[in-house]
C-alpha positions in Angstrom: 0.1 0.3 0.1 1.4 3.4 -1.1 1.7 5.9 1.5 1.8 8.9 -0.9 -1.4 7.6 -2.2 -3.1 7.2 1.4 -1.8 10.7 2.2 -4.0 12.4 -1.2 -6.6 10.3 -0.5 -6.8 11.9 2.7 -6.6 15.0 1.5 -9.3 14.8 -0.7 -11.2 13.3 2.2 -10.6 15.9 4.4 -11.3 18.7 1.8 -14.9 17.4 0.7 -15.7 17.7 4.9 -15.1 21.4 4.6 -16.9 21.2 1.7 -20.2 19.3 3.7 -19.5 21.9 6.4 -19.8 24.9 4.5 -23.0 23.5 2.9 -24.1 23.1 6.2 -23.9 26.8 6.6 -25.7 27.9 3.9 -23.1 28.5 1.2 -24.6 28.1 -2.3 -23.5 26.3 -4.8 -21.6 28.3 -6.7 -19.4 29.0 -3.5 -19.1 25.6 -2.8 -18.0 24.4 -6.8 -15.3 27.7 -6.5 -14.2 26.1 -3.0 -13.5 23.1 -4.5 -11.7 23.9 -7.3 -9.4 26.2 -4.6 -8.7 23.2 -2.5 -8.1 20.5 -5.6 -5.5 22.5 -7.4 -3.2 22.5 -4.0 -4.0 18.8 -3.0 -2.6 17.9 -6.6 0.8 19.7 -6.8 1.7 18.1 -3.4 0.5 14.7 -4.5 2.2 14.9 -8.3 2.7 11.3 -9.5 0.4 10.2 -6.5 -3.1 10.3 -8.0 -4.1 6.3 -7.8 -6.4 6.2 -5.2 -8.8 9.2 -6.1 -9.0 8.2 -9.7 -12.3 6.1 -8.9 -14.2 9.2 -6.9 -14.5 10.9 -9.8 -15.1 7.9 -12.7 -18.0 7.0 -9.9 -19.3 10.7 -10.4 -19.3 10.5 -14.1 -20.6 6.8 -14.4 -23.8 8.4 -11.4 -24.3 11.6 -14.4 -24.5 9.1 -17.2 -27.1 6.8 -15.4 -29.0 10.0 -14.9 -29.5 10.8 -18.6 -32.2 8.1 -19.9 -34.5 8.5 -17.1 -34.3 12.5 -17.4 -34.9 12.8 -20.6 -37.7 10.5 -21.4 -39.7 12.3 -18.0 -38.7 15.6 -19.3 -40.1 15.4 -22.6 -43.3 13.4 -21.9 -44.4 15.6 -18.6 -43.6 18.8 -20.7 -46.1 17.4 -23.8 -48.8 16.2 -21.4 -48.9 19.7 -19.5 -49.9 21.3 -22.5 -53.7 19.2 -21.9 -54.7 19.3 -25.8 -53.7 18.8 -29.1 -55.1 22.4 -29.9 -52.4 23.6 -27.9 -50.0 21.7 -29.0 -50.5 23.0 -32.6 -51.1 26.6 -31.6 -48.3 27.0 -29.1 -46.3 23.6 -28.5 -44.9 23.7 -31.8 -44.3 26.7 -32.1 -42.5 27.2 -28.6 -40.6 23.9 -29.3 -39.5 25.5 -33.3 -37.9 29.0 -31.2 -36.5 26.8 -28.6 -34.5 24.4 -30.6 -33.4 27.2 -33.3 -32.4 29.5 -30.6 -30.0 26.1 -29.3 -28.9 25.3 -33.1 -27.9 29.0 -33.1 -25.7 29.0 -30.3 -24.3 25.5 -31.7 -23.6 27.5 -34.6 -21.7 30.2 -32.8 -19.8 28.1 -30.3 -18.8 26.0 -33.4 -17.5 28.9 -35.2 -15.8 30.9 -32.2 -14.0 27.5 -31.1 -12.7 26.5 -34.4 -11.7 30.4 -35.5 -9.6 30.3 -32.3 -8.2 26.9 -32.1 -9.0 26.2 -28.1 -7.3 23.3 -26.9 -3.9 23.5 -29.5 -0.7 22.7 -28.0 -1.8 21.0 -25.2 -1.1 17.8 -26.5 -2.6 15.6 -23.8 -2.9 11.8 -24.4 -5.3 9.6 -23.9 -3.4 6.0 -24.5 -3.1 4.4 -27.8 -5.7 1.8 -27.2 -7.9 4.7 -26.3 -7.5 6.7 -29.2 -7.7 4.4 -31.4 -11.1 3.3 -30.0 -12.2 6.6 -30.2 -11.3 7.3 -33.8 -12.9 4.3 -34.8 -16.6 4.8 -33.1 -17.1 8.1 -34.8 -20.1 7.0 -36.8 -20.9 8.4 -40.3 -23.7 10.5 -41.1 -26.3 7.3 -42.7 -25.5 5.5 -39.6 -26.3 8.6 -37.4 -29.8 8.9 -39.0 -31.0 5.2 -38.7 -29.3 5.0 -34.8 -32.1 8.2 -34.4 -35.0 5.4 -34.1 -35.6 2.9 -31.7 -34.9 -1.1 -32.1 -35.3 -2.6 -28.9 -36.1 -0.1 -25.9 -34.4 -1.9 -22.7 -31.3 -1.4 -25.0 -31.3 2.1 -26.3 -32.2 2.6 -22.5 -29.6 1.1 -20.9 -27.1 2.2 -23.3 -28.1 6.2 -23.2 -28.9 5.9 -27.1 -30.6 9.4 -26.8 -32.3 9.9 -29.6 -34.4 6.5 -30.1 -35.6 7.4 -26.4 -36.8 11.4 -27.3 -38.5 10.0 -30.3 -40.3 7.3 -27.6 -40.8 10.0 -25.1 -42.6 12.3 -27.9 -45.1 9.5 -29.2 -46.2 8.4 -25.8 -46.9 12.4 -25.2 -48.8 12.9 -27.9 -50.6 9.4 -27.5 -52.0 10.9 -24.2 -53.4 13.9 -25.7 -54.7 12.3 -28.0 -56.7 9.8 -25.7 -57.6 12.6 -23.4 -60.3 14.2 -25.9 -62.2 11.1 -25.5 -61.1 8.8 -22.7 -60.0 11.7 -20.4 -61.3 10.1 -17.4 -59.7 6.8 -18.2 -56.1 8.4 -19.0 -56.1 10.7 -15.7 -53.7 8.6 -13.9 -51.2 8.4 -16.3 -51.0 12.5 -16.1 -50.8 12.4 -12.2 -48.1 9.6 -12.4 -45.9 11.1 -14.9 -46.0 14.3 -12.7 -45.4 12.5 -9.6 -42.6 10.5 -11.8 -40.7 13.9 -12.7 -40.9 14.8 -9.4 -39.4 12.0 -8.1 -36.8 11.8 -10.5 -35.3 15.3 -10.6 -35.1 14.7 -7.1 -33.0 11.6 -7.7 -30.9 13.4 -9.9 -30.4 16.2 -7.6 -28.3 13.9 -5.4 -25.7 13.0 -7.6 -25.6 17.3 -8.8 -24.7 17.9 -5.0 -21.8 15.3 -5.5 -20.6 17.9 -7.4 -18.2 20.1 -5.3 -16.8 16.7 -3.9 -16.4 15.3 -7.6 -14.3 18.7 -8.5 -12.0 18.4 -5.4 -10.7 14.8 -6.9 -10.6 15.4 -10.5 -8.9 18.5 -9.8 -6.4 16.7 -7.8 -6.0 14.1 -10.2 -5.6 16.3 -13.2 -2.9 18.5 -11.7 -1.2 15.2 -10.0 -1.2 13.7 -13.1 -0.4 16.5 -15.7 3.1 16.9 -16.9 2.0 19.9 -19.0 0.5 21.6 -16.3 0.7 25.3 -17.6 -0.5 24.4 -21.1 -3.8 22.9 -19.9 -4.2 25.0 -17.5 -3.9 28.2 -19.5 -6.0 26.1 -22.2 -8.7 25.5 -19.7 -8.7 29.3 -18.7 -9.1 29.9 -22.4 -12.2 27.6 -22.5 -14.3 29.4 -20.0 -13.4 32.8 -21.4 -14.6 31.7 -24.4 -17.9 29.9 -23.1 -18.6 33.2 -21.4 -18.0 35.4 -24.5 -20.2 32.7 -26.7 -23.1 32.8 -24.0 -22.6 36.6 -23.9 -22.8 36.8 -27.7 -25.8 34.6 -28.0 -27.9 36.4 -24.8 -27.4 40.0 -26.3 -26.7 39.7 -30.0 -28.1 36.7 -31.2 -31.6 37.7 -29.4 -31.4 41.0 -29.8 -31.8 40.0 -33.8 -34.5 37.8 -33.1 -36.9 40.2 -30.9 -36.4 42.8 -33.8 -37.1 40.6 -36.4 -39.6 38.2 -35.3 -41.1 39.7 -32.0 -40.9 43.3 -33.2 -40.1 45.0 -29.9 -37.4 47.2 -28.8 -34.3 44.8 -27.7 -32.7 47.0 -25.4 -36.3 47.9 -23.5 -37.2 44.0 -23.3 -33.3 43.2 -21.5 -34.5 46.5 -19.6 -37.5 44.5 -18.0 -35.7 41.1 -18.3 -32.7 42.3 -15.8 -34.2 40.4 -12.4 -34.6 37.2 -14.2 -31.3 37.6 -15.6 -29.4 38.0 -12.0 -31.5 35.0 -10.6 -30.4 33.0 -13.4 -26.9 34.0 -12.9 -26.7 33.6 -9.1 -28.8 30.4 -8.5 -27.5 28.7 -11.3 -31.1 27.2 -12.1 -33.3 27.8 -15.0 -36.1 26.0 -13.4 -35.4 28.3 -10.2 -35.6 31.3 -12.1 -39.3 30.4 -13.6 -41.1 32.6 -11.1 -39.4 35.6 -11.7 -39.0 35.1 -15.6 -42.9 34.3 -16.0 -43.7 37.0 -13.7 -41.7 39.6 -15.8 -43.0 37.9 -19.3 -46.7 38.6 -17.9 -46.5 41.8 -16.1 -43.8 43.7 -18.0 -43.7 42.2 -21.5 -47.4 41.5 -22.0 -46.7 37.7 -23.0 -50.6 36.2 -22.4 -50.1 33.6 -19.8 -51.0 30.7 -21.8 -47.8 31.4 -23.8 -45.2 32.6 -20.9 -46.8 29.5 -18.4 -46.1 27.2 -21.2 -42.9 28.3 -23.1 -40.8 29.5 -20.2 -41.1 26.0 -18.6 -40.3 24.3 -21.7 -37.5 26.2 -22.1 -36.3 24.3 -18.9 -35.8 21.1 -20.7 -36.1 21.9 -24.1 -33.1 24.5 -26.3 -31.3 25.8 -23.5 -28.2 27.1 -25.7 -26.3 27.7 -22.8 -25.9 24.6 -21.5 -26.7 22.1 -24.5 -25.4 24.0 -27.1 -22.8 26.2 -26.3 -21.2 24.3 -23.6 -20.7 20.7 -25.5 -19.8 22.0 -28.1 -16.7 24.1 -26.8 -16.2 21.2 -24.9 -15.8 18.7 -27.7 -13.7 21.1 -29.9 -11.2 21.8 -26.9 -10.6 18.3 -26.5 -10.1 17.2 -30.2 -7.8 19.9 -30.9 -5.9 19.2 -26.8 -5.7 15.4 -27.5 -4.9 15.5 -31.3 -7.8 13.4 -32.7 -8.3 13.6 -36.3 -12.1 15.2 -37.0 -13.3 15.9 -40.5 -15.9 18.4 -41.8 -18.4 15.7 -42.0 -17.7 14.6 -38.1 -18.2 18.4 -36.9 -21.7 18.2 -38.7 -22.7 15.3 -36.9 -21.5 16.9 -33.8 -23.9 19.9 -34.6 -26.2 17.9 -35.3 -26.7 15.9 -32.2 -25.7 19.2 -30.0 -29.1 20.5 -31.3 -31.2 17.3 -30.8 -29.9 16.1 -27.9 -30.7 19.7 -26.2 -34.7 17.9 -26.2 -34.9 16.7 -22.2 -32.3 18.8 -20.6 -33.3 19.5 -16.8 -33.0 23.4 -15.7 -31.0 22.2 -12.7 -27.3 23.6 -11.4 -24.7 21.4 -13.1 -27.0 19.6 -15.4 -24.8 21.1 -18.0 -22.4 18.4 -17.2 -24.9 15.8 -18.4 -25.4 17.4 -21.9 -22.2 17.5 -22.1 -22.0 14.2 -21.7 -24.5 12.6 -23.6 -23.4 14.9 -26.7 -20.0 13.6 -26.3 -20.9 10.0 -25.8 -23.2 10.2 -29.0 -20.7 11.5 -31.1 -18.2 8.6 -30.0 -16.1 11.2 -27.9 -14.2 10.6 -24.9 -15.8 11.4 -21.8 -12.7 12.3 -20.5 -12.9 15.9 -21.8 -16.5 16.4 -19.7 -14.0 14.8 -16.7 -11.0 17.4 -17.5 -13.1 20.4 -17.6 -15.5 19.7 -14.9 -13.4 22.2 -12.8 -13.8 25.0 -15.0 -18.1 24.0 -15.8 -19.4 25.5 -12.5 -18.0 28.8 -12.9 -19.2 28.6 -16.7 -22.7 27.7 -15.3 -23.6 31.5 -14.0 -23.3 32.4 -18.3 -24.7 29.2 -19.5 -27.9 29.6 -17.2 -28.4 33.3 -18.2 -28.0 32.5 -21.7 -30.8 29.6 -21.1 -33.2 31.4 -19.4 -32.9 34.4 -21.6 -33.5 32.7 -24.7 -36.7 31.0 -23.2 -38.1 34.4 -22.5 -37.3 35.5 -26.1 -39.0 32.5 -27.5 -41.9 33.2 -25.4 -42.1 36.7 -27.2 -41.8 35.8 -30.5 -44.5 33.1 -30.2 -46.9 35.4 -28.3 -46.2 38.0 -31.7 -46.8 35.0 -34.0 -50.2 34.3 -32.4 -51.0 37.3 -31.4 -51.0 37.0 -27.6 -48.2 39.9 -27.0 -50.2 42.8 -25.5 -48.0 46.0 -26.5 -49.4 48.2 -24.5 -47.9 46.2 -21.4 -44.5 46.1 -23.1 -45.1 49.9 -23.3 -45.5 50.5 -19.7 -43.0 51.6 -17.8 -41.2 49.1 -14.8 -42.4 49.2 -11.0 -41.3 47.1 -8.2 -44.9 45.8 -7.9 -44.6 43.5 -11.2 -42.7 41.0 -9.7 -44.7 41.6 -6.2 -47.1 37.9 -6.2 -49.9 40.2 -4.7 -50.4 42.3 -7.4 -52.2 39.8 -10.1 -55.6 38.5 -8.6 -57.4 35.9 -9.7 -60.0 38.3 -11.3 -57.3 39.5 -13.3 -56.4 35.9 -14.8 -58.0 35.3 -18.1 -61.1 32.4 -17.3 -60.5 28.7 -19.4 -63.6 30.7 -22.2 -61.3 33.4 -22.5 -58.3 31.5 -23.2 -60.7 29.1 -25.6 -61.7 32.1 -27.6 -58.1 33.6 -28.1 -56.7 30.2 -28.8 -59.7 29.3 -31.6 -58.9 33.0 -32.8 -55.2 32.4 -33.0 -55.8 28.8 -34.7 -58.3 30.5 -37.2 -55.8 33.5 -38.1 -52.9 30.7 -39.2 -55.1 29.3 -41.3 -57.2 31.5 -43.0 -55.8 34.2 -45.2 -56.8 38.1 -44.4 -55.6 41.1 -45.8 -56.0 42.7 -41.8 -53.6 42.9 -39.5 -54.6 39.5 -37.6 -51.8 40.0 -34.6 -53.2 43.0 -33.8 -56.7 42.3 -33.5 -55.9 39.1 -31.8 -54.1 41.5 -29.5 -57.4 43.5 -29.1 -59.3 40.2 -28.2 -57.1 39.2 -25.4 -58.4 39.9 -22.0 -57.2 43.1 -20.2 -54.7 42.9 -17.3 -54.6 45.4 -14.2 
């Protein structure tokens, strides 16, 4: 038994105890992650060449993350679809919302890929995977035709066990649509299914949260392992710092530049006014690193400051916590992948990058909006693309720092999508948008039950929106529909 390895293991355990104590005293997730990174570096420096006993800690954590992927995605997608309640809403609001959220993520993928390739992030690190593993990686990158074939399920149990994500997404969508169709004819008989899905979602998210809470402890072990085993420490750490800067820059560009164009062209609102209204939600997302935790603030701003009808705001914003999420599911997996490909010297063709971009776009369906799940998204994309999970493990120490920018991008993209959908369906109130902001806008007591639209009002508005989408008219349909929107105080 190696005494030096035992000393390093004991140091990691002691650091874990310190993190546990800090968490019990109320330290937030960001502070814990930064503290873990700070503790892991000196442990690795002191234990250089003696990291054998701490290696299993990081590997166990990655295995637990991968075990969460399939159930998390399946339950999230089914729950999002059944929450619509009807095929009509799926057509008028659901499909538009999903389309804009996925387009936002696709734009994030293109932006991240362009920036990462143009700066050559990861070049010069010259890290090694080992000949056997490198050969396996290069041989496992599938061509486009095989990837498309693999999109469709063959054996559900096998797909679930092997984390074949795209077939699981297709099955989850089919199940959700089937529920909506049966609900219209046999509502009472399928009602237990909706109740069961809601309960299963709560339980699944709670179970995943246990794994996410382990992240700071894993950061200590993984950081110490990387520092202790790395012979090219300076190049790799400067490269990781560059990766973090690139991720923040891409998130900033998507949040304020890409969304500015979308708001101006498709939502036809003043982007600067929109961002001024939405600042509280962005600050909440930045500090909590949770899209789900930011929902109460973002939906309140959408309905009371931006003028988005509640039928849109209360569907599109929650849907944006499981579909799209360009910061976590688009930008982050792409910059990690390009960094790893360059750092480890993996040969990658234009066709391979196109497959990677496609996977990052599609796999974004079903990501949970809670702190740390960008790691799950990145691991899922890399696994689907045949790239090693070592990329994720090495970049985990900076992941939590990047999560502040990623979550802000996710929440902003969902709000922008809701605003565009509201404009296109005639459910955006320009008078509300033009009103000056007040502190009472975000007070839950400012909106009483009488101010909310009734089911009859909502049905009438949706019927008008559906008719407007299918019946040509020389008049300005969106303006007429806005006039039909129930008034708000």
